[in-house]
N, C-alpha and C positions, 0 to 999 in steps of 0.2 A: 511158177508153173500154172498153166491154165487148167481149169476144171475140165474133166472129161466125163462124158456121159456114155455109157455102154448099154444099149438096149439089145437084149438077147432073146431070140425066139427060135426054137428048133435048132439050137446050136449055131445060129448065124449071128455074128456080132457086128455092129456098126458103131461108129463114134460120132459124137456131136460136141461142139465146144459150147460151154455154158459160162456165163459171167462169174468171175471170182469175187467181185466186190459189189454186191447189190446195195442199192441205196436203202438206208434204214426206213422202216415203215413210218408213214406219217403219224400213225397212232403212237408209235414208240417215241416220237419226238414231242408229242403233246402232253408234257408232264412238267409241272412246276417244281423247280428246285430252288431252295433258299440260298441263293448265291452269296448273300451277305453273311449268312451264318457260316458257310463253308470258308469264306475268306477270313472270318474271325478265327476259326479253328486252325487254319494254316498259319496265321500270324502267331498264334499261341505255340504251335509246334516249333516254328522258327525261333521264337524267343526261348523256348525250353531247351533247345539244343545249343544255345549260346550264340545265335546269329543276330546281327543287327538288322531288324526289319525295315529300318529307314535308309539303309545304304542303296545306292542307285540300282544295282543289279537285282535287288529283291523287291523294289517298290511295286512292280506289277505282278510279281509271282503269285500272291494270294488270289488275285482275280483270274490269272491264267489257270491256276490249279482248280478253282471253282468251276470255270467253264469246261475244263477238261473232264472233271468228275461228272458233270451233267451229261456230257457226251458219252462217256464210257458206261454210264448206267441208264442210258436213255430208254431202255426197254423194261425197266422195273415195272411189275404189275401188268405187263403185256403177255398175252398167251401166244407162244410161237405158232400154235396151230392156226391162228387167225390169218397167217400168211398164205395158207393154202386156200386161195379164193376162187379157184376154178377147177373143174373136173371134166374129164373127157372119157369116152368109152371106146376102147380099141380092142376089138375081139381077139386079135392075134397077139396082144401085148404079152411079152414074157418078162424076164428079169430087167429091171431098171436100176442102174448103178451110176450114181454121180460121185466121182472120187476126186480127191485133191482139192476140196473146197477150203480155201484159206479162212482162218478166223483169228480174232484177237479177243481176249476176255480178261477179266480182272479177278484174281484169286481173293476170296473173301477172308482168308486167314491172315494174310499180310498186306492185302491191297496192292499187290504187285502183279504185273501182267503175266499172262501165259498165252502162248500162241501155237499154231500148228495147222494140221490138216484134218478135215473131216471127210469120211467116206460114208455115203448113205445109199442103202440098197433096199428094194422091196419087190415082192412078187405080187402083181395086181390080182385082186379078186374079181373075177368075171369082167376083166378088161377095164377096170376102174383106175384111171391114172390122173395125174395133175401136170401142170406145166413144169418143165424142168427147172426153170429159174425159181420156182416156189420153194424148192428144197434148199437152195442156197439162201433164200430169205428166211426160212425157218432157222437155219444155223446162225444167221446174223442176229436175229432178234433174241434167240436164246443166249447168245454170247454177250449182249450189251447189258450186263448187270453184274453184280458181285456173284461169283460162281465157284463151284468146284467141278473138276473135270468129270467126275463120276455122275453128278447130277445133270450136267450139260448133255452128256451122252444119252441119259434116260429121257430128258425132256424132248430131245430131237426125235427119238423113237416114238415117244408118246404122241407127239404132234401128228405123225403119220398114222398111228393107230386110230386116233380120234377122228381124223378127217377122211381117211381112205379105207380103213379096215382091211389091210392087205392080208394075203395068205401068209406072208413072211416078211419080217423086217430085220435089217442088220445095220447097226451104226457102229463105226469105229473112229476113234479120235487118237491121233498121234500128236503130242504136244510137248513143248519145252517150257518149263516153269522158272521164272526169275527167282522165286523164293528158294530154289535149289541152286541156281547158278550164281546168285549175287550175295547170298547170306548163308549162315549156318554151315552146312557141309561144303558149300562152294564147289559144285560139280557142273560147270556149264557144259552144254551139249547133251546132257542126259535127256532121254525121252520117256514120257509116260504114255502107255497105250491102254485105252479103256474100250470095252465093247458092250453092246446091248443087243442080244439076239432074241427074237420073238417068233412065235408061230413055227413054221417049218424049219427056219434057220436055227431055232433052239433045239428042235427034236431030231433033225437029220444031219448027222455029222458029214456025210458025203456032200450035201448041198453047201454046207459051210466051207468045206475044203475047196470046192470048186469056186466059190465066191472069193475066198481069200487069195486064190491064185490070180483071179482077175484084178483084185485090188493091188497086188504086189507087182504085176506086170507093167 
């Protein structure tokens, strides 16, 4: 599903297609990872569970896993707010909602993936806006690290607050967690929803209700 941006001013809504898979920030990829140490750790795990680390199917597995972990955690120590690199001033700007931004992240509790959709909304202060793709980049950089969904939600909201100081911010994440579907209770298909409402979206229930209606449509 493509991301959809809804810009609402004076109750007139228009739609714009935004990229769903932004390239990682160059800053996010500029981080040294000790691949050799990760490979050693993977070999130890394979040995500990009774596998033969020398059999053909596993010979390259430690290296693959090391490179994969470097990619999945490529934004460690990067500030998601740094992705908001441009600002514009549009006097008539109303609600900006980017919904259905796809994301993938790694749960820090079991190091298993979780994935889903992020919806990001803000009400500009005095017409202060940013490029639409920057919001998707914020999501991408915040996701590329060991995470929990609650913190991911808050970090995305904080990035908007730090850079744009909007009148209102609302972030919602709907995600499916492998740690629920593959292990323990084993309930695949279960979804976890988290929100972070700030400013008018925290204080005004009617505004939140209107926004939730747009997200669900």
